[in-house]
N, C-alpha and C positions, 0 to 999 in steps of 0.2 A: 401425281403428275398433272400438270395444268396445261391446257392448251391456250396459247396466246394467238392473237390474230395479227398477221403481218400483211399489210395491204399495200403493195406497190411502192415500197420504200425506195426512195432515190431513183425513181424511174422504172423500177420493176413493174411489169404489168400484171403478173399473176397474183393470185390470192392464196395464202397458205396459212396453216395454223401451227404455231410452234409450242413445244412443250417446255414449260419452266420446270426442269428436273430439280428435285430437291438437293440442296447442299447437304453433304453427309453430316455436318456438325450441327445444323440448325433445323433442317427440314422446312424451310420457309419458301413460299411460292407466291406469285401474284400474276395477274394478267396485265399485259402492256399492249396498248393499241397503237399501231404504227400506220401512218398515212403517207401519201406521196410527198407531203410537205414536212413530214417528220413525226416524232413521237408526240402524241396528244397528251399534254400534261393533265394530271388529275388535280382536283381541288385540294387534296390533302398535301401536307408538307412533305410526306414521304416521297412523293413522286416528283417533287421539285428539285432540280439539281443546281440551284443557285449556290448551294454550299460548296460546290466544286469551283475553286479559283485556280488552283495549281494541280496539274495532274500529269501522268506519264504512262507510256506504253512501252514495255520492255519484253525481251524474249527472243524467240526464234522466228522461223519463216512463217509460222501460222499467225503471228502478230504482225510481222513485216508485210505480209500480204502478197508475196511473190506471185505475179501473174494475174492479180485481180485488178483490172482496169489498166491504168497507164503508170509507167515508172515515174518516181519522183526524182528530182535533183539532176545533176550532171556528173559526167565521169570524173571531173577534177575536184568535186566536193570533198572536203576533208574536215570532219567534225570533231572527232575525239580519237584518242589512241587506245587501241585494244590489242592485247597480245594474243595471237592466234595459236592453235595447237602446235604448229611447227616452229614457234618461237619468234616469228616475224611480227612486225607492228602494222596494224591496219588503221586507216583513218576513219573507217566505219561511217562514211557518208551515205546519203540516201541511195545513190546509184550503186555503190559497192554492196550495200546491204539488201538491194532489191526490195526497197519499200515502194508500195504501190498506192495509188490514190483511192482505191476502193477497199483497202484493208479495213477490218472492223474498227480499229482505232480512228480512222478517218471518217467512217460512218458515224461513230459516236461523237466525234468532234463537231459534226454538222448539227447534231441535236442539242449540244450544250449551249450554244449561243454566245452572246457578247459578254457574259459575266466571267469568261475564262481570261485569266491574266497570263498563264504560261502553260504550254503543252510541250512536253519533251518526248519525242518519238525516237527511241534508241534501239528498238528491236531490229535484229539483223538476221537475215536468212543464213542458215548453216551454223549459227552460234550454239555452242553447248553450254552446260552449266558454268564452266570455267569462264567463258566470255560473258554470259548473262550476269554472273557475279560481278564482273568488272563493269558491266552496264550500270548496275546498282551503285557501285562506287562513284561513277561519274554523274549520277543524278544530283541536281540541285535540290536540296531538301525542302522541308515544310510542305510536303505534298498532301493534298486532300484525298486523292484517288489515284490508284495504280492498277492497271490490268496487265496480265502477262500470260504467256505460254512458255513452258520449259520442260525438258526431259526427253523428248523424242530423239534428239540428235545424240544424246549420251549413249543411246543403245544402237547407234549406227543405223537408224531406221532408213535414212536416205540411201545409204549404201545397199541395204537389203533390197529396197525397191528397184534400184538400178541393176543390181547384180542377180536378183532372183526373178525379175519380171521383164525389165526392158532389155537386158543383156544377159539372158539366162544360159549362157554356154559355160558351164562350170565343170571343173574336174571333180569327179567323185561326188561327195556329199558336202562340199564346202559351204554351199548356201544353207543347207539344213543345219550345219554345225553352228553357224553364226546366229541363226534364229533361235536355236535351242539355248545357246549361251546367253543371248540377250534376255530371253524369258527368265532364265535362272537368276540373272543379275538385276532384275527389276527391283527386288527388295534390297539387295546388297549395295547397289550403286545409286539408283535413281532417287530413292527416298532421302539419302544423305545429301545429294546434290540440291534437291528442291528445298529441303529444310534449311540449308545454309543460305540460299538465296533469300528466302522469306525472313530469316533471322537478320540478315544484313539490311533488309528493307526497314527494319524497325527504327533505325536511326535516321531515316529519310522521311518519315511520315509525320504529319501534323496530329495534334490531339483530335481524337475521334475520326481519324482517317480510315479509309476503306480500301482494301486490296481484294481484287477478284482474279483468281487464277483459273484459266480455262483448261478443259480437258481436250482430248483428241477424239476423232470420230472414226468408226470402222469404215474402211474403204469399200468393202465388197459385199454385194448381195450374193448369198450362197444357196439360192433356191434351185438353180439348175446347173448343168455342166456345160451349157452352150458357150460360156465365155472362154473355155479352153481352146476353142477352135478359132478365136479371133487372133489377129496379128499383133500381139503385144510385143513380141521381140522386135527391136528396132531394125534388125537385119534379117528378118525371116525369109526374105526373098533369095538369099544366097544359099546354094545347095551344100550346106555343111553336114554332109551325111555321116562323116566319121566322128563328129563331136556329140557329146551327150547334151541333149536339149530337154529342158524342163518346161512343159507348158503350164499355163496358169490354171491348174486344176481346181476343183472345188475344195479339196483337202488343203491345198496350198493357200487358197484364199482364207479358209477357216483359221489357218495358223496365223496369218497376218492379223485377222480380226481379234484372235485371242491375245495377241501381243498388245494391241491397242487397249483391249479391256484391262489387261494387267497394268499397263501404264496408268490408266485412269484410276484404277483401284489404289495404286500406290500413292498417286497424288492426293486422292481423297483422304487416305490415312494420315498423310503429312498435314493436310489442312486441319484435320481433327486435332492433331497434336499441337499445332501452332495456335489454334483457337483457344485451347485450354492452358496455354503457357502464360503464366501471370506476368512474365517479363515482357511479353509482347503488348505494345500499347495500342495497336490498330485492330479493327475488325476485319476478319478474313472470310471469304466465301469461295465456293467452287462452282463454276458455271459449266454444266455438262450438256452438250448438244448432241451427244452420240445417238441417243434413241430417236431424236428428231430426224436426223439424217437417215436413220435405219428404218423407222416405222412411221414417223409423222408425215413424211413425203416420200416420193420415189426418188431418193437422193443418192443412192450408192452406185458405184461402178458394177458392171456385170448384171444389171437389172434385166429381167426377162423382157421388159418393154423396149429395150434398145438393142439394135443389131451391132453396136460398136461405134456408130457415128458420134462425133463430138464437134460442135454442139448438135443435139438431137431434138428435133421438134416433138418426137414421141416421148421424151423425158425432160420436160421443161423445168422441173424442180431439182435437177441434178445439182449436188452440193460441192462437187470436186472438179478440178481440172484434170483431164485424162488424155492420153494419146488417142488419136483417131484410129481405132483398131479395125475399122471397116472403111478405109479412106477413099475409095474411088468407085465409080459406077460400074466398071468392068472388073471389079476385084475378083469375083469368082472365076471368071475366065482366066485371069492371070494366074490364079492359084492352080487351076487345072493344068496350065502350061508348065508351071513350076513343078508340079507333081510328076509330069512327064520327065523333066530333067533329073529329078531326084530318084526316079526309078532306074536311072542308068546304072549298069552293073559295074562299070569301071570308068576311070577318067577318060579312057579312049572313046567312050560313048558320048561324051560332051563335045560341044563345039570348041575350037581353040580359045575363043573369048571366054566361054563358060569355064573352061579348064583353068585359065589364068586367074580368073576371079576366085574360083574355088581355092586354089592353092594359096593365093595371097591372103584371103580371109581366114583360111584354116590356120595359117602360121600366126596371124595376128591374134586370133582368139585363143589359141593354145598358149601363146606368150602371156596374154592377159590373165588366163585362168591360173597359170602357175604363180604369177605375182599376187593374185587375189588370195590364193590358198596360203601362201607364205605369210602374207600380211595378217591373216586371221590368227595364225598361231604365234605371231610375234607381237600381237597387240595386247595392251593391258587388259582390254575387255575380255580376252580369252584366257590368258595365262596367269593373271594375278591370283595368288592364293588368298589375299585379303583385299578384295576390291573396295570394300567400304573404307578401309584405312587409306588405300591408294587415292581415293577421291578426296578425302580430307586433306591429304598432302597436296593434291593438285589445286585445291581451292585455297590453300594457304597463300596469303599475299606475299610471303617472304620467299616462297619457292614454287612458283607456278610451273606446271608441266602438263603436256597434252594427255588427255585420257586415253587416246589410242583407238582408232577404228581402222578396219581394212582400207587400204588406199591412202593413208595419211602421208605416205612418202611422196605424194604428188604425181604418181604414175597416171598418165592419161588413159583412162579406161573408156572414154567415149569416142575415141578415134576421131576427135575433132567434129563430133556431131553437133553442129550449130552452136549458138551462144549459150552460156550457162543457164539463163532463165528459160530458154526454150525447152530444156530438159528438166531443170530443177523445179519448174512450176507444177509439173504433173504430180498428182496425189496430194495437192494442196487445195484448200477451199477456193472455189470460184466466187464470183460476186454474190450469187445466191447464198453460198456458205457463209460469207462474211457478214451478210445481213442477218442470218440466223444467229451467228455468234454474238453480234452486237446486241441483239434482242435479249439473249440469255445473260450477257454481262450486265446490262442495265436493269434487268429484272432482279438479278442477285444483288446488285448495288442498292436497289430500293428496299429489298428485304433487310439488308444490313443497316441501312439508314434508319429503318424502323426500330432496330435494336438500339442504335445510338440514342434515339429520341425517347426510348422507353415506351414505344407504342406497339400495338399489335400490327403485323403486316397488313397492308391494304389488300382486301380480297384474298385472305389466306385460305384458299380452297385446297383441301387435301384429296378430294375425290371428284371425279367428273364422269358423267354418263353421257354417251353420244349415241343417239338412235340413228341407224342408217336411213330411216325414212326422211331424215333431214337433208339427205343428199338426193337431189332430183334425178340423178342418173342411175340410182341403185334400185333395181326392179325385182329383186328376189324376195320371196316370202314363204312362210312355213306355217302349218297349223300349230296353234299354241299348245294343244294337248300333246303333240309330238315333242315339242321342246321341253315340256314339263317332265316327260318320261326320260328324255335324253340327259338333261342336266342332273337329274337324280343319279342316273347310272354313272355319268361322268365324274361327279364329285365323290360319290360313295365307293365306287368300284374301280373305274379306269385310272384316275389320277393316282390314288394310293398305290396301285400296282405298277404304274409306268414311270412315276417321277424318279429322277436320278438321286441316289443317296449321296450325301456328303458333297454336293456340288451347289453352286450358287447360280442365280440368274438363269434358271432352267425354264423350259417350255414343254408343255404336253398338249397334244391336240388329238381329236378323234372325229371321224366323219360318220354320221348316222343316216339311215334310210338311203343307202347308196343306190343309184340308178333310178330313183323315183323323183317326181316333182318336188317332194318335200326333203330332198337331200340337203343336209346342213352339217356344218362343222363347228365344234366347240373348241376353244383354245384357252388355256391359262398360262400366263407368263409371270415369273417372279423376277423382280429387279432389285436394284439398290443393295446387292450383296446378300439377299435373302436366300435361304435354302429350305426352310420348313414349310410344309403344306398345312393350311388351315381349312379343314373340311367345312366347318360352319360358315366361314367367310365365303367359301366357294358357293355353298348352297344359297346363302342370303343374297349374294351379288348376282348370280344368274337369275334368281327369282325376281329380283328388282329389275334387271335388264329386260327380262321377258315381259313382265306384267305392268311396268311403268312406261313402256314404249308402245306406240301404236294402239291406243285405247279407243280410237274413234271409228273403227270399221265393224260392220255388222257381223262378219264371220270370224272376228278375232284373229285375223292373219297377223303374223309377226315378221318383221323385216330384219330383225337382228340389230346388233350394235356392239358397242365397246363400253366397258365400265372400268375406269382406272381408279384404283382404291388405295388409300393411305399414301398419297404422294408418289405413286408408281411402284409401291411394294408389290402390288398385285394388279394384273390386267386380265380381264375376262372378256372374251369376244365370241360372238355368234355370227356365223356367215351362212345364209342360205346360198346354195351353190347353183341352183337353176335360175338363170337370169332371163329366160324367154317364156315365162308363164303368161297367161292372159293378163292384159293390162288395160285399165287399172284393175287391182285385185277384185274379184267378183264379190258382190254383196249377197249373193245367194247361189246355191249349187245349180248346175244345169245338167241335163241328160236326155237321152232318147232311148227307146226300147222297141224291139221287134221280136215277135215269137210266132213260129210257124209249125203247124202240126205235120209230122212226117210219118203218120200211121202208128208205128211202134214207139216213137219218141217225139219230142218237140225240140226244135232248135231255136236258141235265143241269141240275140246280139244286143249288147248294151254299150253305149258310149257315155262318158261322164266327165265332169269337171267340177272341182271344188270339193270332192269327197273321194274316199278310197285312194288318196294320193301318196300313200307311203308303204302299202303292204301288198301290192299286186292283188288286192281283193281277198287275200287269204283270211284276214281277221275281221273284215268288215262285211263283205258280200257273202262269202260261202257259208259262214255259220248261220246267217239269217235265212238263207235258202233251206238249209237243213231243218231249221225251226219251222218254216212255213209248210213245206211239202214232204219233209222227211228225206231219207237217203234217196239217191238216184241221179244226182248231178254227175255228168260224165263229159269227157273230152273238153275239160276246162282249159281255156287259153286266155291269158290276160297280157296286154301289151301297152306300155306307155309310149306315147308319141314323142318323137324328137322335137316337134313343134306343135303347139296347140292348133286346133282347127279354128276356122272363122267363127264357129258357134261357141268356142271356148272349151271344147272337149279335149281332155288330156290323155285319155286312155280308151281302149276298147276291150270288152270281154265277150267271148263267144263260148257257148256251152250247150249241152243237151240236158233235157229234163224229162221226167214222166209226162205223159200227155195231159192236156187240159188243166194246167195250173195257172194260166194267165190271170183269170178274174180274181182268184183269191190271193195271189202273191205279187203280180207285177202291174196289172192295169190300175190297181188301187195304190200303187207306190209303196206297198207294205215293206218290201225287202229293201229298196233303196233308201227309204226314209229311216229305217232302222240302222242303215249304214251311214246316216248323216247326209244323204243325198236327195235328189228329186229327179223325176222325168216327167214328160208331158203325157203320162199314161203309158200305153204299150199297144202298138199296132200289130196286126196279124190275125191268124185264124185259130190260134190255140186257146179256145174259149174256156 
């Protein structure tokens, strides 16, 4: 996995790093630098796009760019005839298809320059494979380059979003049913659809032409449950107490993400097959931006950094358009007032206006729920016993037929809620997202161009180490010897015990030295469809990440980092958890000591920083006391401070000892030096 640097492309002011995720068939990657003026061309031929004279962008709304920037065209534009699922004919103009001027193909168009002779932008929001197949038929051939997205609409993804999230008033488990069936049919329907589109493209491509198909990205962050409390339902304010309401829970978000992962895996498998097909004359690659939106930046919906606002200054790298689920300043007050109404025991407890509203919306939603459930069971998606064969039939030019999704009968399930784009744009890439996709597309195109030229990909990096010390705002650090112990335990014991069997793309994490200044977390993530754990790779990678970072400080503090290995097959991460330690990291330990004779015993108080920062003194201080004066330590108390003191002290220990041990054990620093520390001697009268 390789990080690309995207710097303010087309007016964006923020700086981000994008991951060139490997295509499954070739594993090729490169870095691409993007500036406010455009992509900076490299000196090598691979990065020059003058070979592109004629190119096209086809597919669904992810390529049309619904909601990204401003719409193109006018209402009466009429470009080509496409047969829709209901059998009607569409002109498929810019306005009808919701093509927008900041869609990733338009971003790419600005980078190509004057050598372009023809650009065909036929992608259309809402199109399924049947319509995208027709888009290919309408292309004027001899194309040097084609980019596309396809497959999401075949699984009724747009309907699921609307009916499971934005209008989640469903009868029984209809929403869950369609999600489960879509997951099941990814292999039986989606792969055949995409394969036929890519096969049909073969007759439209020039010699040495290149096709890049894009994946989809997981919408949701699933770290917390907070998102379930936001107002995702478009009509949450209506007191529909009698209807079943499904909130956007963590488990529901995980199911949507799993569906996206499944779509991407299916597309990747088809790309592999097409790349190996000797009858296919073009080069094909798969541009995946999923992990970039998930981990490269804070780019998903339901992020803990956001309270639901959109746009949100607290989440500037958001990659999707989303509803404003925390939409106004007095939102919480309104919710409290709404809760009062929802607590009403009967309709008589509501005001006359509230009662009329309730009854009207209850009737509408019940009608809609019944239509939705019926349409699920009548759709080809649900009831076909041979969905693969059904799709072949549907894509047959001699007998086109709609694939069938809930709501294909044209029933208005939005209750007239705004114009189509105002609803349909949600859960699609925003301008940030389209810049990211454009970067991945061009990176993949350069890799494939290298294959055409018989050259090694420029900057074909398969592994990348990032030290958190390179980030100015990252202030955590940990003792190196603690990390050495932790990673050995993590790789040899914890991961083999905890990693899931027979699953792919899993993650295991563990936190060490909890509650101490040295608290830290280790994480291993497997990607690219891998399932098997490699203990040696784990040990070698963590050792390199620890000892090849932060080599210039006197006390060998380690600030952690990330090591992406084998093109993203493995990712190893170290995160110090305490971000309020003395800063800058101390170059030597500090401490103070007091000891006072109390006749029968002596009482000591020691504060320290830079040593004994992981064990509450149990393994560093106490054993050295026993060595120095024997048994006799009592009333031992050790406390880590929530904040370090001005002197840099992070803890305090208090305890009693036998009398008169100061000179031989504390004033000479014998005990604290053995613990790796130092004090300025020891004041007091316990001579």
